[in-house]
py3Dmol code that shows the C-alpha trace and the ligand (Angstrom):
import py3Dmol

protein = """\
ATOM      1  CA  MET A   1     -18.128  20.894  19.309  1.00  0.00           C
ATOM      2  CA  ILE A   2     -16.932  19.756  15.881  1.00  0.00           C
ATOM      3  CA  VAL A   3     -13.474  18.309  15.182  1.00  0.00           C
ATOM      4  CA  THR A   4     -12.170  18.569  11.621  1.00  0.00           C
ATOM      5  CA  VAL A   5      -9.552  16.169  10.261  1.00  0.00           C
ATOM      6  CA  GLN A   6      -6.853  18.845  10.412  1.00  0.00           C
ATOM      7  CA  GLN A   7      -7.729  19.679  14.027  1.00  0.00           C
ATOM      8  CA  HIS A   8      -7.751  15.949  14.812  1.00  0.00           C
ATOM      9  CA  ILE A   9      -4.178  15.506  13.620  1.00  0.00           C
ATOM     10  CA  LEU A  10      -2.947  18.651  15.309  1.00  0.00           C
ATOM     11  CA  GLN A  11      -4.769  17.898  18.590  1.00  0.00           C
ATOM     12  CA  ARG A  12      -3.116  14.488  18.749  1.00  0.00           C
ATOM     13  CA  GLN A  13       0.197  15.341  17.189  1.00  0.00           C
ATOM     14  CA  GLN A  14       2.168  14.442  20.296  1.00  0.00           C
ATOM     15  CA  GLN A  15       1.151  10.818  19.546  1.00  0.00           C
ATOM     16  CA  PHE A  16       1.944  11.098  15.825  1.00  0.00           C
ATOM     17  CA  PRO A  17       5.714  11.346  15.292  1.00  0.00           C
ATOM     18  CA  GLU A  18       5.038  12.288  11.708  1.00  0.00           C
ATOM     19  CA  ALA A  19       2.588  15.076  12.375  1.00  0.00           C
ATOM     20  CA  ARG A  20       4.565  18.213  13.359  1.00  0.00           C
ATOM     21  CA  GLY A  21       1.987  20.104  11.340  1.00  0.00           C
ATOM     22  CA  ARG A  22       3.491  18.965   8.034  1.00  0.00           C
ATOM     23  CA  LEU A  23       1.309  15.837   7.840  1.00  0.00           C
ATOM     24  CA  SER A  24      -1.858  17.815   8.612  1.00  0.00           C
ATOM     25  CA  TRP A  25      -0.796  20.294   5.910  1.00  0.00           C
ATOM     26  CA  LEU A  26      -0.425  17.366   3.489  1.00  0.00           C
ATOM     27  CA  LEU A  27      -3.772  15.935   4.512  1.00  0.00           C
ATOM     28  CA  SER A  28      -5.375  19.330   3.835  1.00  0.00           C
ATOM     29  CA  GLY A  29      -4.159  18.993   0.261  1.00  0.00           C
ATOM     30  CA  ILE A  30      -5.914  15.638  -0.019  1.00  0.00           C
ATOM     31  CA  THR A  31      -9.119  16.824   1.645  1.00  0.00           C
ATOM     32  CA  LEU A  32      -9.269  19.906  -0.620  1.00  0.00           C
ATOM     33  CA  ALA A  33      -8.790  17.774  -3.751  1.00  0.00           C
ATOM     34  CA  THR A  34     -11.436  15.266  -2.642  1.00  0.00           C
ATOM     35  CA  LYS A  35     -13.908  18.057  -1.859  1.00  0.00           C
ATOM     36  CA  MET A  36     -13.351  19.396  -5.384  1.00  0.00           C
ATOM     37  CA  THR A  37     -13.957  15.899  -6.800  1.00  0.00           C
ATOM     38  CA  GLU A  38     -16.989  15.386  -4.561  1.00  0.00           C
ATOM     39  CA  SER A  39     -18.599  18.585  -5.872  1.00  0.00           C
ATOM     40  CA  LYS A  40     -18.271  17.234  -9.441  1.00  0.00           C
ATOM     41  CA  ILE A  41     -19.549  13.736  -8.522  1.00  0.00           C
ATOM     42  CA  ARG A  42     -22.615  15.223  -6.785  1.00  0.00           C
ATOM     43  CA  ARG A  43     -23.602  17.018  -9.987  1.00  0.00           C
ATOM     44  CA  ALA A  44     -22.166  14.491 -12.501  1.00  0.00           C
ATOM     45  CA  GLY A  45     -25.425  14.025 -14.373  1.00  0.00           C
ATOM     46  CA  LEU A  46     -25.851  17.774 -14.792  1.00  0.00           C
ATOM     47  CA  LEU A  47     -22.386  18.557 -16.054  1.00  0.00           C
ATOM     48  CA  ASP A  48     -20.875  17.426 -19.311  1.00  0.00           C
ATOM     49  CA  ILE A  49     -18.495  15.343 -17.217  1.00  0.00           C
ATOM     50  CA  LEU A  50     -20.007  11.858 -17.312  1.00  0.00           C
ATOM     51  CA  GLY A  51     -18.964   9.199 -19.677  1.00  0.00           C
ATOM     52  CA  PRO A  52     -15.592   8.146 -21.097  1.00  0.00           C
ATOM     53  CA  LEU A  53     -12.952  10.343 -22.626  1.00  0.00           C
ATOM     54  CA  ASN A  54     -11.779   9.138 -26.018  1.00  0.00           C
ATOM     55  CA  HIS A  55      -8.568   7.629 -24.739  1.00  0.00           C
ATOM     56  CA  THR A  56      -7.329   5.051 -22.275  1.00  0.00           C
ATOM     57  CA  ASN A  57      -5.048   5.440 -19.224  1.00  0.00           C
ATOM     58  CA  VAL A  58      -1.810   3.621 -18.497  1.00  0.00           C
ATOM     59  CA  GLN A  59      -3.847   0.707 -17.243  1.00  0.00           C
ATOM     60  CA  GLY A  60      -5.421   0.321 -20.652  1.00  0.00           C
ATOM     61  CA  GLU A  61      -8.736   1.324 -19.064  1.00  0.00           C
ATOM     62  CA  VAL A  62     -11.056   3.784 -20.801  1.00  0.00           C
ATOM     63  CA  GLN A  63     -10.690   6.963 -18.737  1.00  0.00           C
ATOM     64  CA  GLN A  64     -13.862   8.446 -17.373  1.00  0.00           C
ATOM     65  CA  LYS A  65     -13.786  12.260 -17.406  1.00  0.00           C
ATOM     66  CA  LEU A  66     -14.105  12.305 -13.620  1.00  0.00           C
ATOM     67  CA  ASP A  67     -10.974  10.123 -13.342  1.00  0.00           C
ATOM     68  CA  VAL A  68      -9.020  12.849 -15.102  1.00  0.00           C
ATOM     69  CA  TYR A  69     -10.547  15.620 -13.018  1.00  0.00           C
ATOM     70  CA  ALA A  70      -9.891  13.759  -9.738  1.00  0.00           C
ATOM     71  CA  ASN A  71      -6.309  13.069 -10.777  1.00  0.00           C
ATOM     72  CA  GLN A  72      -5.628  16.649 -11.777  1.00  0.00           C
ATOM     73  CA  ALA A  73      -7.130  17.936  -8.513  1.00  0.00           C
ATOM     74  CA  LEU A  74      -4.815  15.738  -6.441  1.00  0.00           C
ATOM     75  CA  LEU A  75      -1.721  16.487  -8.575  1.00  0.00           C
ATOM     76  CA  HIS A  76      -2.401  20.233  -8.205  1.00  0.00           C
ATOM     77  CA  CYS A  77      -3.387  20.384  -4.518  1.00  0.00           C
ATOM     78  CA  LEU A  78      -0.436  18.172  -3.460  1.00  0.00           C
ATOM     79  CA  GLY A  79       2.021  19.578  -5.996  1.00  0.00           C
ATOM     80  CA  VAL A  80       1.879  23.008  -4.326  1.00  0.00           C
ATOM     81  CA  ARG A  81       2.857  21.603  -0.960  1.00  0.00           C
ATOM     82  CA  ASP A  82       6.645  21.908  -0.688  1.00  0.00           C
ATOM     83  CA  SER A  83       6.970  18.914   1.653  1.00  0.00           C
ATOM     84  CA  VAL A  84       5.928  16.584  -1.227  1.00  0.00           C
ATOM     85  CA  ALA A  85       8.874  15.133  -3.150  1.00  0.00           C
ATOM     86  CA  ALA A  86       6.986  12.757  -5.480  1.00  0.00           C
ATOM     87  CA  LEU A  87       3.493  11.734  -6.460  1.00  0.00           C
ATOM     88  CA  VAL A  88       2.402   8.338  -7.800  1.00  0.00           C
ATOM     89  CA  SER A  89      -1.036   8.012  -9.392  1.00  0.00           C
ATOM     90  CA  GLU A  90      -2.939   5.103 -10.889  1.00  0.00           C
ATOM     91  CA  GLU A  91      -3.564   7.478 -13.800  1.00  0.00           C
ATOM     92  CA  ASN A  92       0.128   8.277 -14.472  1.00  0.00           C
ATOM     93  CA  GLU A  93       2.517   5.710 -15.935  1.00  0.00           C
ATOM     94  CA  GLU A  94       5.547   7.256 -14.207  1.00  0.00           C
ATOM     95  CA  PRO A  95       5.948   8.931 -10.829  1.00  0.00           C
ATOM     96  CA  VAL A  96       5.638  12.741 -10.855  1.00  0.00           C
ATOM     97  CA  MET A  97       8.949  13.978  -9.360  1.00  0.00           C
ATOM     98  CA  LEU A  98       8.647  17.508  -7.950  1.00  0.00           C
ATOM     99  CA  GLU A  99      11.482  20.073  -7.962  1.00  0.00           C
ATOM    100  CA  ARG A 100      12.139  20.917  -4.313  1.00  0.00           C
ATOM    101  CA  SER A 101      14.788  22.967  -2.582  1.00  0.00           C
ATOM    102  CA  GLU A 102      17.380  20.871  -0.765  1.00  0.00           C
ATOM    103  CA  GLY A 103      15.789  18.897   2.085  1.00  0.00           C
ATOM    104  CA  SER A 104      12.242  20.275   1.765  1.00  0.00           C
ATOM    105  CA  GLY A 105      10.706  17.380  -0.180  1.00  0.00           C
ATOM    106  CA  GLU A 106      10.036  14.910   2.619  1.00  0.00           C
ATOM    107  CA  TYR A 107       7.045  12.810   1.560  1.00  0.00           C
ATOM    108  CA  VAL A 108       5.927  10.551  -1.283  1.00  0.00           C
ATOM    109  CA  ILE A 109       2.179  10.325  -1.839  1.00  0.00           C
ATOM    110  CA  VAL A 110       0.634   7.409  -3.738  1.00  0.00           C
ATOM    111  CA  PHE A 111      -3.006   7.466  -4.777  1.00  0.00           C
ATOM    112  CA  ASP A 112      -5.841   6.061  -6.824  1.00  0.00           C
ATOM    113  CA  PRO A 113      -7.727   9.279  -7.609  1.00  0.00           C
ATOM    114  CA  LEU A 114     -11.080   7.699  -8.391  1.00  0.00           C
ATOM    115  CA  ASP A 115     -11.351   3.967  -7.865  1.00  0.00           C
ATOM    116  CA  GLY A 116     -14.363   2.229  -9.326  1.00  0.00           C
ATOM    117  CA  SER A 117     -15.098   5.208 -11.587  1.00  0.00           C
ATOM    118  CA  SER A 118     -16.952   3.021 -14.109  1.00  0.00           C
ATOM    119  CA  ASN A 119     -19.705   2.840 -11.460  1.00  0.00           C
ATOM    120  CA  ILE A 120     -20.318   6.601 -11.540  1.00  0.00           C
ATOM    121  CA  ASP A 121     -22.665   6.483 -14.535  1.00  0.00           C
ATOM    122  CA  VAL A 122     -24.987   4.248 -12.526  1.00  0.00           C
ATOM    123  CA  ASN A 123     -24.684   6.296  -9.349  1.00  0.00           C
ATOM    124  CA  VAL A 124     -22.793   3.683  -7.325  1.00  0.00           C
ATOM    125  CA  ASN A 125     -20.264   4.641  -4.601  1.00  0.00           C
ATOM    126  CA  VAL A 126     -16.708   5.374  -5.789  1.00  0.00           C
ATOM    127  CA  GLY A 127     -13.603   6.299  -3.845  1.00  0.00           C
ATOM    128  CA  THR A 128     -10.209   7.968  -3.590  1.00  0.00           C
ATOM    129  CA  ILE A 129      -7.438   5.943  -1.885  1.00  0.00           C
ATOM    130  CA  PHE A 130      -4.109   7.378  -0.665  1.00  0.00           C
ATOM    131  CA  SER A 131      -0.939   6.330   1.068  1.00  0.00           C
ATOM    132  CA  ILE A 132       1.872   8.529   2.464  1.00  0.00           C
ATOM    133  CA  PHE A 133       5.530   7.529   2.841  1.00  0.00           C
ATOM    134  CA  ARG A 134       8.546   9.475   4.051  1.00  0.00           C
ATOM    135  CA  LEU A 135      11.371   9.879   1.538  1.00  0.00           C
ATOM    136  CA  PRO A 136      14.202   7.659   2.859  1.00  0.00           C
ATOM    137  CA  GLU A 137      17.325   9.636   3.795  1.00  0.00           C
ATOM    138  CA  ARG A 138      19.486   8.007   1.154  1.00  0.00           C
ATOM    139  CA  ALA A 139      17.019   8.690  -1.615  1.00  0.00           C
ATOM    140  CA  LYS A 140      16.668  12.435  -1.363  1.00  0.00           C
ATOM    141  CA  ASP A 141      16.684  12.449  -5.172  1.00  0.00           C
ATOM    142  CA  GLY A 142      13.285  10.743  -5.004  1.00  0.00           C
ATOM    143  CA  GLY A 143      14.539   7.802  -7.029  1.00  0.00           C
ATOM    144  CA  SER A 144      12.418   4.687  -7.465  1.00  0.00           C
ATOM    145  CA  SER A 145      13.771   3.216  -4.220  1.00  0.00           C
ATOM    146  CA  ALA A 146      12.000   6.072  -2.469  1.00  0.00           C
ATOM    147  CA  ILE A 147       8.735   4.939  -3.953  1.00  0.00           C
ATOM    148  CA  LEU A 148       8.991   1.124  -3.930  1.00  0.00           C
ATOM    149  CA  GLN A 149       8.669   0.793  -0.149  1.00  0.00           C
ATOM    150  CA  PRO A 150       6.751  -2.017   1.629  1.00  0.00           C
ATOM    151  CA  GLY A 151       3.428  -1.097   3.202  1.00  0.00           C
ATOM    152  CA  THR A 152       4.931  -1.332   6.682  1.00  0.00           C
ATOM    153  CA  ARG A 153       6.707   1.957   5.863  1.00  0.00           C
ATOM    154  CA  GLN A 154       3.500   3.964   5.384  1.00  0.00           C
ATOM    155  CA  VAL A 155       3.226   6.949   7.761  1.00  0.00           C
ATOM    156  CA  ALA A 156      -0.429   7.507   6.906  1.00  0.00           C
ATOM    157  CA  ALA A 157      -3.113   5.993   4.676  1.00  0.00           C
ATOM    158  CA  GLY A 158      -6.758   6.542   3.986  1.00  0.00           C
ATOM    159  CA  TYR A 159      -9.648   6.761   1.606  1.00  0.00           C
ATOM    160  CA  VAL A 160     -12.661   8.899   0.802  1.00  0.00           C
ATOM    161  CA  VAL A 161     -15.845   7.014  -0.108  1.00  0.00           C
ATOM    162  CA  TYR A 162     -18.335   9.123  -2.116  1.00  0.00           C
ATOM    163  CA  GLY A 163     -21.758   7.709  -1.360  1.00  0.00           C
ATOM    164  CA  PRO A 164     -25.001   8.812   0.363  1.00  0.00           C
ATOM    165  CA  SER A 165     -22.516  10.776   2.468  1.00  0.00           C
ATOM    166  CA  THR A 166     -18.862  11.446   1.771  1.00  0.00           C
ATOM    167  CA  ILE A 167     -16.617   9.909   4.417  1.00  0.00           C
ATOM    168  CA  LEU A 168     -12.854  10.191   4.899  1.00  0.00           C
ATOM    169  CA  VAL A 169     -11.249   7.325   6.839  1.00  0.00           C
ATOM    170  CA  TYR A 170      -7.548   7.522   7.755  1.00  0.00           C
ATOM    171  CA  THR A 171      -4.863   6.177  10.034  1.00  0.00           C
ATOM    172  CA  THR A 172      -1.371   7.336  10.972  1.00  0.00           C
ATOM    173  CA  GLY A 173      -0.668   4.147  12.893  1.00  0.00           C
ATOM    174  CA  ASN A 174      -2.524   5.228  16.025  1.00  0.00           C
ATOM    175  CA  GLY A 175      -6.005   3.889  15.318  1.00  0.00           C
ATOM    176  CA  VAL A 176      -8.550   4.511  12.565  1.00  0.00           C
ATOM    177  CA  PHE A 177     -10.832   7.569  12.418  1.00  0.00           C
ATOM    178  CA  GLY A 178     -13.755   8.569  10.171  1.00  0.00           C
ATOM    179  CA  PHE A 179     -14.864  12.064   9.160  1.00  0.00           C
ATOM    180  CA  THR A 180     -18.099  12.898   7.362  1.00  0.00           C
ATOM    181  CA  LEU A 181     -18.154  15.818   4.929  1.00  0.00           C
ATOM    182  CA  ASP A 182     -20.638  18.416   6.174  1.00  0.00           C
ATOM    183  CA  PRO A 183     -21.771  20.227   2.999  1.00  0.00           C
ATOM    184  CA  ALA A 184     -23.110  23.086   5.127  1.00  0.00           C
ATOM    185  CA  ILE A 185     -19.590  24.071   6.188  1.00  0.00           C
ATOM    186  CA  GLY A 186     -17.484  22.229   3.581  1.00  0.00           C
ATOM    187  CA  ALA A 187     -15.433  20.428   6.222  1.00  0.00           C
ATOM    188  CA  PHE A 188     -14.773  16.776   7.055  1.00  0.00           C
ATOM    189  CA  VAL A 189     -16.061  16.465  10.669  1.00  0.00           C
ATOM    190  CA  LEU A 190     -15.139  13.634  13.072  1.00  0.00           C
ATOM    191  CA  SER A 191     -18.000  11.108  12.973  1.00  0.00           C
ATOM    192  CA  HIS A 192     -16.323   7.713  13.692  1.00  0.00           C
ATOM    193  CA  GLU A 193     -13.976   7.889  16.700  1.00  0.00           C
ATOM    194  CA  ASN A 194     -11.488   4.980  16.796  1.00  0.00           C
ATOM    195  CA  ILE A 195     -13.070   2.527  14.343  1.00  0.00           C
ATOM    196  CA  ARG A 196     -12.646  -1.186  15.286  1.00  0.00           C
ATOM    197  CA  MET A 197     -13.371  -3.871  12.697  1.00  0.00           C
ATOM    198  CA  PRO A 198     -15.724  -6.485  14.289  1.00  0.00           C
ATOM    199  CA  GLU A 199     -13.902  -9.736  15.115  1.00  0.00           C
ATOM    200  CA  SER A 200     -16.293 -11.539  12.784  1.00  0.00           C
ATOM    201  CA  GLY A 201     -19.074 -10.629  10.384  1.00  0.00           C
ATOM    202  CA  ASN A 202     -21.846 -12.210   8.351  1.00  0.00           C
ATOM    203  CA  THR A 203     -20.991 -11.107   4.812  1.00  0.00           C
ATOM    204  CA  TYR A 204     -18.445 -12.322   2.343  1.00  0.00           C
ATOM    205  CA  SER A 205     -17.605 -10.211  -0.711  1.00  0.00           C
ATOM    206  CA  VAL A 206     -16.165 -11.651  -3.927  1.00  0.00           C
ATOM    207  CA  ASN A 207     -17.018 -11.538  -7.638  1.00  0.00           C
ATOM    208  CA  GLU A 208     -18.647 -14.991  -7.921  1.00  0.00           C
ATOM    209  CA  ALA A 209     -18.569 -14.748 -11.732  1.00  0.00           C
ATOM    210  CA  ASN A 210     -14.855 -15.588 -11.535  1.00  0.00           C
ATOM    211  CA  ALA A 211     -15.323 -18.428  -9.008  1.00  0.00           C
ATOM    212  CA  GLU A 212     -14.536 -21.283 -11.432  1.00  0.00           C
ATOM    213  CA  SER A 213     -11.077 -19.839 -11.987  1.00  0.00           C
ATOM    214  CA  PHE A 214     -10.189 -19.193  -8.342  1.00  0.00           C
ATOM    215  CA  PRO A 215      -7.372 -21.426  -7.071  1.00  0.00           C
ATOM    216  CA  ALA A 216      -8.830 -24.575  -5.482  1.00  0.00           C
ATOM    217  CA  PRO A 217      -8.040 -23.568  -1.856  1.00  0.00           C
ATOM    218  CA  TYR A 218     -10.079 -20.364  -2.369  1.00  0.00           C
ATOM    219  CA  GLN A 219     -12.974 -22.354  -3.801  1.00  0.00           C
ATOM    220  CA  HIS A 220     -12.730 -24.792  -0.873  1.00  0.00           C
ATOM    221  CA  PHE A 221     -12.791 -21.929   1.650  1.00  0.00           C
ATOM    222  CA  LEU A 222     -15.789 -20.229  -0.003  1.00  0.00           C
ATOM    223  CA  ARG A 223     -17.668 -23.521  -0.080  1.00  0.00           C
ATOM    224  CA  LYS A 224     -17.019 -24.001   3.677  1.00  0.00           C
ATOM    225  CA  LEU A 225     -18.265 -20.452   4.268  1.00  0.00           C
ATOM    226  CA  ARG A 226     -21.443 -20.979   2.241  1.00  0.00           C
ATOM    227  CA  MET A 227     -22.105 -24.378   3.880  1.00  0.00           C
ATOM    228  CA  GLY A 228     -22.019 -22.778   7.339  1.00  0.00           C
ATOM    229  CA  GLU A 229     -18.904 -24.732   8.363  1.00  0.00           C
ATOM    230  CA  LEU A 230     -17.520 -21.580  10.032  1.00  0.00           C
ATOM    231  CA  GLY A 231     -20.436 -21.764  12.412  1.00  0.00           C
ATOM    232  CA  ARG A 232     -22.484 -18.846  11.087  1.00  0.00           C
ATOM    233  CA  LYS A 233     -24.748 -17.956   8.156  1.00  0.00           C
ATOM    234  CA  TYR A 234     -23.234 -15.580   5.604  1.00  0.00           C
ATOM    235  CA  SER A 235     -24.745 -13.277   2.977  1.00  0.00           C
ATOM    236  CA  SER A 236     -22.933 -12.303  -0.190  1.00  0.00           C
ATOM    237  CA  ARG A 237     -22.428  -8.582  -0.843  1.00  0.00           C
ATOM    238  CA  TYR A 238     -20.373  -7.356  -3.815  1.00  0.00           C
ATOM    239  CA  ILE A 239     -20.655  -3.747  -4.958  1.00  0.00           C
ATOM    240  CA  GLY A 240     -17.749  -3.945  -7.413  1.00  0.00           C
ATOM    241  CA  SER A 241     -16.276  -0.735  -6.024  1.00  0.00           C
ATOM    242  CA  LEU A 242     -13.314  -1.593  -3.773  1.00  0.00           C
ATOM    243  CA  VAL A 243     -13.653   1.331  -1.380  1.00  0.00           C
ATOM    244  CA  ALA A 244     -17.376   0.662  -0.833  1.00  0.00           C
ATOM    245  CA  ASP A 245     -16.830  -3.106  -0.317  1.00  0.00           C
ATOM    246  CA  PHE A 246     -13.939  -2.358   2.048  1.00  0.00           C
ATOM    247  CA  HIS A 247     -15.817   0.343   4.014  1.00  0.00           C
ATOM    248  CA  ARG A 248     -18.681  -2.102   4.670  1.00  0.00           C
ATOM    249  CA  THR A 249     -16.170  -4.784   5.792  1.00  0.00           C
ATOM    250  CA  LEU A 250     -14.389  -2.294   8.070  1.00  0.00           C
ATOM    251  CA  LEU A 251     -17.623  -1.242   9.804  1.00  0.00           C
ATOM    252  CA  LYS A 252     -19.616  -4.510   9.761  1.00  0.00           C
ATOM    253  CA  GLY A 253     -16.903  -7.189   9.619  1.00  0.00           C
ATOM    254  CA  GLY A 254     -16.733 -10.219   7.327  1.00  0.00           C
ATOM    255  CA  ILE A 255     -14.291 -10.848   4.461  1.00  0.00           C
ATOM    256  CA  PHE A 256     -13.496  -9.316   1.056  1.00  0.00           C
ATOM    257  CA  LEU A 257     -11.584 -11.316  -1.525  1.00  0.00           C
ATOM    258  CA  TYR A 258     -10.119 -10.514  -4.912  1.00  0.00           C
ATOM    259  CA  PRO A 259      -8.371 -13.861  -5.637  1.00  0.00           C
ATOM    260  CA  PRO A 260      -6.152 -14.791  -8.562  1.00  0.00           C
ATOM    261  CA  THR A 261      -8.429 -15.351 -11.613  1.00  0.00           C
ATOM    262  CA  ALA A 262      -7.977 -16.642 -15.190  1.00  0.00           C
ATOM    263  CA  SER A 263      -7.738 -13.069 -16.486  1.00  0.00           C
ATOM    264  CA  HIS A 264      -5.643 -11.780 -13.546  1.00  0.00           C
ATOM    265  CA  VAL A 265      -3.470 -14.661 -12.358  1.00  0.00           C
ATOM    266  CA  GLY A 266      -1.531 -12.295 -10.090  1.00  0.00           C
ATOM    267  CA  GLY A 267      -4.699 -10.627  -8.830  1.00  0.00           C
ATOM    268  CA  LYS A 268      -6.358  -7.490 -10.248  1.00  0.00           C
ATOM    269  CA  LEU A 269      -6.022  -4.950  -7.449  1.00  0.00           C
ATOM    270  CA  ARG A 270      -2.986  -2.698  -7.199  1.00  0.00           C
ATOM    271  CA  LEU A 271      -0.512  -3.130  -4.304  1.00  0.00           C
ATOM    272  CA  LEU A 272       0.702   0.451  -3.806  1.00  0.00           C
ATOM    273  CA  TYR A 273      -2.494   2.483  -3.971  1.00  0.00           C
ATOM    274  CA  GLU A 274      -5.264  -0.038  -3.262  1.00  0.00           C
ATOM    275  CA  ALA A 275      -4.120  -3.031  -1.151  1.00  0.00           C
ATOM    276  CA  ASN A 276      -1.437  -1.307   0.984  1.00  0.00           C
ATOM    277  CA  PRO A 277      -3.492   1.648   2.308  1.00  0.00           C
ATOM    278  CA  LEU A 278      -6.522  -0.530   2.977  1.00  0.00           C
ATOM    279  CA  ALA A 279      -4.353  -3.209   4.638  1.00  0.00           C
ATOM    280  CA  PHE A 280      -2.838  -0.529   6.930  1.00  0.00           C
ATOM    281  CA  ILE A 281      -6.349   0.595   7.928  1.00  0.00           C
ATOM    282  CA  ALA A 282      -7.544  -3.008   8.341  1.00  0.00           C
ATOM    283  CA  GLU A 283      -4.676  -3.949  10.679  1.00  0.00           C
ATOM    284  CA  GLN A 284      -4.971  -0.711  12.638  1.00  0.00           C
ATOM    285  CA  SER A 285      -8.638  -1.550  13.320  1.00  0.00           C
ATOM    286  CA  GLY A 286      -7.956  -5.172  14.331  1.00  0.00           C
ATOM    287  CA  GLY A 287      -8.392  -6.901  10.960  1.00  0.00           C
ATOM    288  CA  ILE A 288      -6.007  -8.893   8.742  1.00  0.00           C
ATOM    289  CA  ALA A 289      -4.929  -8.361   5.116  1.00  0.00           C
ATOM    290  CA  THR A 290      -3.046 -10.915   3.015  1.00  0.00           C
ATOM    291  CA  SER A 291      -2.170 -11.724  -0.587  1.00  0.00           C
ATOM    292  CA  GLY A 292      -2.990 -15.334   0.237  1.00  0.00           C
ATOM    293  CA  ARG A 293       0.752 -15.989   0.409  1.00  0.00           C
ATOM    294  CA  GLU A 294       1.994 -13.223   2.712  1.00  0.00           C
ATOM    295  CA  ARG A 295       0.945 -10.227   4.767  1.00  0.00           C
ATOM    296  CA  ILE A 296       0.130  -7.398   2.314  1.00  0.00           C
ATOM    297  CA  LEU A 297       2.194  -4.845   4.276  1.00  0.00           C
ATOM    298  CA  ASP A 298       5.314  -7.027   4.064  1.00  0.00           C
ATOM    299  CA  ILE A 299       5.367  -7.214   0.263  1.00  0.00           C
ATOM    300  CA  GLN A 300       8.451  -5.506  -1.232  1.00  0.00           C
ATOM    301  CA  PRO A 301       7.117  -3.793  -4.386  1.00  0.00           C
ATOM    302  CA  HIS A 302       9.049  -4.085  -7.674  1.00  0.00           C
ATOM    303  CA  ASP A 303       6.790  -1.874  -9.826  1.00  0.00           C
ATOM    304  CA  ILE A 304       4.570   1.076  -8.925  1.00  0.00           C
ATOM    305  CA  HIS A 305       1.555  -0.431 -10.734  1.00  0.00           C
ATOM    306  CA  GLN A 306       2.018  -4.051  -9.684  1.00  0.00           C
ATOM    307  CA  ARG A 307      -1.061  -6.089  -8.855  1.00  0.00           C
ATOM    308  CA  THR A 308      -1.706  -8.518  -5.997  1.00  0.00           C
ATOM    309  CA  PRO A 309      -4.385 -10.920  -4.864  1.00  0.00           C
ATOM    310  CA  PHE A 310      -6.120  -9.177  -1.944  1.00  0.00           C
ATOM    311  CA  VAL A 311      -8.015 -10.801   0.951  1.00  0.00           C
ATOM    312  CA  VAL A 312      -8.960  -8.572   3.872  1.00  0.00           C
ATOM    313  CA  GLY A 313     -11.387  -8.767   6.773  1.00  0.00           C
ATOM    314  CA  SER A 314     -12.198  -9.754  10.322  1.00  0.00           C
ATOM    315  CA  SER A 315      -9.800 -11.879  12.343  1.00  0.00           C
ATOM    316  CA  ALA A 316     -12.272 -14.818  12.577  1.00  0.00           C
ATOM    317  CA  GLU A 317     -12.915 -15.133   8.830  1.00  0.00           C
ATOM    318  CA  MET A 318      -9.325 -14.319   7.924  1.00  0.00           C
ATOM    319  CA  THR A 319      -7.914 -16.917  10.334  1.00  0.00           C
ATOM    320  CA  ALA A 320     -10.216 -19.533   8.789  1.00  0.00           C
ATOM    321  CA  PHE A 321      -9.163 -18.378   5.308  1.00  0.00           C
ATOM    322  CA  LEU A 322      -5.418 -18.559   6.087  1.00  0.00           C
ATOM    323  CA  GLU A 323      -5.757 -22.000   7.650  1.00  0.00           C
ATOM    324  CA  SER A 324      -7.845 -23.176   4.708  1.00  0.00           C
ATOM    325  CA  VAL A 325      -5.530 -21.723   2.031  1.00  0.00           C
ATOM    326  CA  GLY A 326      -2.461 -22.890   3.987  1.00  0.00           C
ATOM    327  CA  SER A 327      -0.617 -19.731   2.982  1.00  0.00           C
ATOM    328  CA  VAL A 328       3.087 -19.208   3.433  1.00  0.00           C
ATOM    329  CA  GLY A 329       2.249 -16.935   6.335  1.00  0.00           C
ATOM    330  CA  SER A 330       0.099 -19.049   8.736  1.00  0.00           C
ATOM    331  CA  ALA A 331      -2.785 -17.391  10.468  1.00  0.00           C
ATOM    332  CA  HIS A 332      -0.793 -17.008  13.639  1.00  0.00           C
ATOM    333  CA  GLU A 333       2.296 -15.685  11.891  1.00  0.00           C
ATOM    334  CA  VAL A 334       0.188 -13.033  10.108  1.00  0.00           C
ATOM    335  CA  LEU A 335      -1.628 -12.223  13.350  1.00  0.00           C
ATOM    336  CA  ASP A 336       1.636 -12.008  15.280  1.00  0.00           C
ATOM    337  CA  ARG A 337       3.098  -9.564  12.792  1.00  0.00           C
ATOM    338  CA  ALA A 338       0.009  -7.384  12.600  1.00  0.00           C
TER     339      ALA A 338
END
"""
ligand_1 = """\
16
P6P
P -14.363 -6.889 -11.038
C -13.130 -1.219 -9.962
O -12.859 -1.277 -11.362
C -12.040 -2.038 -9.291
O -10.793 -1.539 -9.591
C -12.288 -2.050 -7.794
O -12.853 -0.872 -7.323
C -13.212 -3.261 -7.602
O -13.056 -3.880 -6.358
C -12.752 -4.183 -8.716
O -12.144 -3.385 -9.732
C -13.935 -4.916 -9.324
O -13.399 -5.807 -10.321
O -13.407 -7.728 -11.852
O -15.008 -7.656 -9.926
O -15.341 -6.069 -11.812
"""
view = py3Dmol.view(width=600, height=400)
view.addModel(protein, "pdb")
view.setStyle({"model": 0}, {"cartoon": {"style": "trace"}})
view.addModel(ligand_1, "xyz")
view.setStyle({"model": 1}, {"stick": {}})
view.zoomTo()
view.show()
């Protein structure tokens, strides 16, 4: 008996204060948009859709045609759901505020429509990442305060990883669940019931090319890891596509790091639509996520596109990291607040 992601939310809605059908209706907007994107990715080489457009996005990155398609799909599929008050996309400089009748716009959805898209031309996994907030009562006008909420205020978060299979992983704060897209019926079907991140793993994931510019405590930690001082042998795995590197860490354990570097002294990854949703999923599955200075979910954003250092993974490796880096939030403090 198959369980689709919509059925899953509805079946368990008594546990999800946010569900009441509106959240599953929102999620159906996301799943529809990601299925549209998946159908293009599957045939990318056959369609005139590969390769860069002749302009750059707000991030100054050359936009791949699929980025634009994925972004438009999400803006359309979510824009027609009247419970959505505002949309924030990695591809849009400003939030998209939606005209809604009094009181109907209830949610803000933040997303990276196609993370890692530069990998598409070489057929490497890419992903869509999303995060859902409620519009605070006082900000019914959808002002920036409605959008700049800390990750602890997320009501749901998830990602779709487009790879050998297409898998949706999400949480609403009651565990983490995975659904595999069945092309035969065009539905995401429950395939990973209650995902738990292993308490430790044997891979670490970091772009070693930047290692010389990592802050010394990071270099010290990585050296300890490589020298077996954590008591186990590690392998290095770095795909260079955040959702793929995270998905492996979620299922197999270990640690992923994007530290401060010479070119990105504040970190490269985005807080709102990359670190926050993945940190919510990590904590819900028993893992830890930090900026190296504080718990990711506690960070009060000041800009919708702000970046952060991002270290996420199994409790064993993350505890060793936090003790080694001597962050503001000690290992125990971060653990206690997870
Ligand atoms: P680097 C892809 O461009 C991305 O945004 C993430 O998906 C990935 O984790 C990171 O950048 C890779 O960055 O500097 O290692 O190439």
